[in-house]
C-alpha positions in Angstrom: -111.9 -57.2 14.5 -108.8 -56.2 12.2 -105.5 -55.2 14.2 -102.7 -53.1 12.3 -99.4 -53.4 12.7 -99.0 -51.1 15.1 -101.6 -53.2 17.7 -99.7 -56.4 17.0 -96.0 -54.4 18.3 -97.9 -53.1 21.1 -98.8 -56.3 22.3 -95.4 -57.7 21.7 -93.9 -54.9 23.6 -96.4 -55.8 26.6 -95.8 -59.2 26.4 -92.0 -58.6 26.3 -91.8 -56.5 29.5 -93.8 -58.8 31.8 -91.8 -61.7 31.0 -88.5 -59.8 31.2 -90.3 -58.4 34.5 -90.0 -62.7 35.3 -86.7 -63.0 34.7 -83.4 -61.4 36.1 -80.3 -62.9 34.6 -82.0 -66.4 32.6 -83.8 -67.1 36.1 -87.3 -66.7 37.2 -87.3 -63.8 40.4 -88.1 -65.4 43.3 -90.4 -62.5 44.3 -92.7 -63.2 41.1 -93.0 -66.6 41.2 -93.7 -66.6 45.0 -96.6 -63.7 44.5 -98.1 -66.7 41.7 -98.2 -68.8 44.2 -99.3 -66.7 47.0 -102.5 -65.6 44.4 -103.0 -69.4 43.6 -103.2 -70.5 47.5 -105.1 -67.7 48.5 -107.4 -68.0 45.4 -107.8 -71.9 46.3 -108.5 -71.2 49.5 -111.0 -68.6 48.9 -113.0 -71.0 46.8 -113.0 -73.3 50.1 -115.7 -71.4 51.5 -118.2 -72.5 48.9 -115.9 -75.8 47.3 -115.5 -79.4 48.9 -113.1 -81.9 47.4 -114.5 -84.7 49.2 -112.1 -87.4 49.6 -114.1 -89.8 46.8 -113.4 -87.5 44.4 -115.1 -84.8 42.3 -116.0 -81.4 43.7 -119.0 -80.5 45.9 -119.9 -77.0 45.5 -122.2 -76.0 49.1 -124.4 -73.3 49.2 -123.3 -70.9 52.0 -126.7 -69.9 53.3 -128.1 -73.0 53.0 -125.5 -75.8 53.5 -128.3 -78.8 52.6 -127.9 -77.1 49.3 -125.2 -78.7 47.0 -124.5 -79.3 43.6 -121.6 -82.3 43.1 -119.5 -82.4 39.7 -117.7 -85.7 39.0 -116.1 -87.3 35.7 -120.1 -89.3 35.5 -122.0 -85.8 35.6 -123.8 -83.2 37.6 -125.9 -84.0 40.9 -128.1 -81.6 42.4 -129.2 -82.1 46.1 -131.3 -80.2 48.6 -130.9 -82.4 51.3 -127.3 -82.9 51.8 -127.5 -86.3 49.4 -130.4 -87.6 51.1 -131.7 -87.8 48.1 -130.6 -86.4 44.3 -133.5 -83.7 42.8 -131.8 -83.8 39.5 -128.6 -85.3 37.5 -127.2 -84.7 34.1 -125.2 -87.3 32.6 -124.2 -88.7 29.4 -126.8 -91.0 29.4 -129.3 -87.7 30.2 -130.9 -85.4 32.1 -133.1 -86.5 35.3 -135.6 -83.9 37.0 -138.5 -84.2 39.1 -139.2 -80.1 38.6 -137.5 -77.8 35.3 -138.7 -74.3 34.7 -138.2 -72.7 31.6 -138.9 -72.7 27.8 -137.2 -76.0 26.4 -135.6 -75.9 22.7 -137.1 -77.7 20.0 -137.8 -81.3 19.7 -138.8 -83.6 17.2 -141.6 -85.7 19.3 -142.9 -85.7 22.5 -144.4 -88.9 24.4 -146.0 -88.9 28.0 -147.4 -91.8 29.4 -146.8 -95.3 29.4 -148.2 -98.3 27.3 -151.3 -97.4 25.2 -152.3 -94.5 27.8 -149.8 -92.2 26.5 -150.6 -88.6 24.5 -148.0 -87.6 22.0 -147.0 -84.7 19.8 -144.8 -85.4 16.9 -144.5 -84.5 13.5 -147.4 -86.6 12.4 -149.6 -83.9 14.7 -151.2 -84.8 18.3 -152.6 -87.8 19.8 -154.0 -89.5 22.6 -155.2 -93.3 23.9 -152.4 -95.4 21.4 -148.9 -95.3 20.9 -149.6 -95.9 17.4 -150.8 -92.4 15.9 -153.0 -93.9 13.3 -154.6 -96.3 16.0 -155.1 -93.1 18.5 -158.6 -92.4 19.3 -158.1 -88.9 19.7 -155.4 -87.3 16.9 -154.7 -84.0 15.0 -152.7 -85.0 11.9 -150.6 -81.7 10.9 -150.2 -82.8 7.8 -154.0 -82.7 6.7 -155.5 -80.6 9.6 -157.9 -83.1 10.3 -159.5 -84.5 13.6 -160.5 -88.2 13.7 -161.9 -89.7 16.3 -163.4 -93.2 17.1 
């Protein structure tokens, strides 16, 4: 969106009027400052109905209708609990995401490995394979490059 000179002048005039309204004789008008402070206190107090600032740090968001359901925000990550932190249902940190249940559609992946050791099913750029961590050694595989099915 292109703004013409008139739009810019109008915005500058509004900003100038706002600043002039705040100041009186080079000082901030007490009434304006008190109104900003009053609004800040009001907003913080309203947030306290759902947000808790625990002494150990972070912020806890607590569900109004079920106080056992909580989300905790810290500098280390985000945790979700449905039993007031007896257990953590999901967590997101710089290391990744852990969740017992995830709903929805995921984005695009290069590969997915389900299982451990050679008891795995995998989907990757080669294709789909089951029964071995090495694609070419898997007893079942669908090679997406040649679209052939090989079983041993």
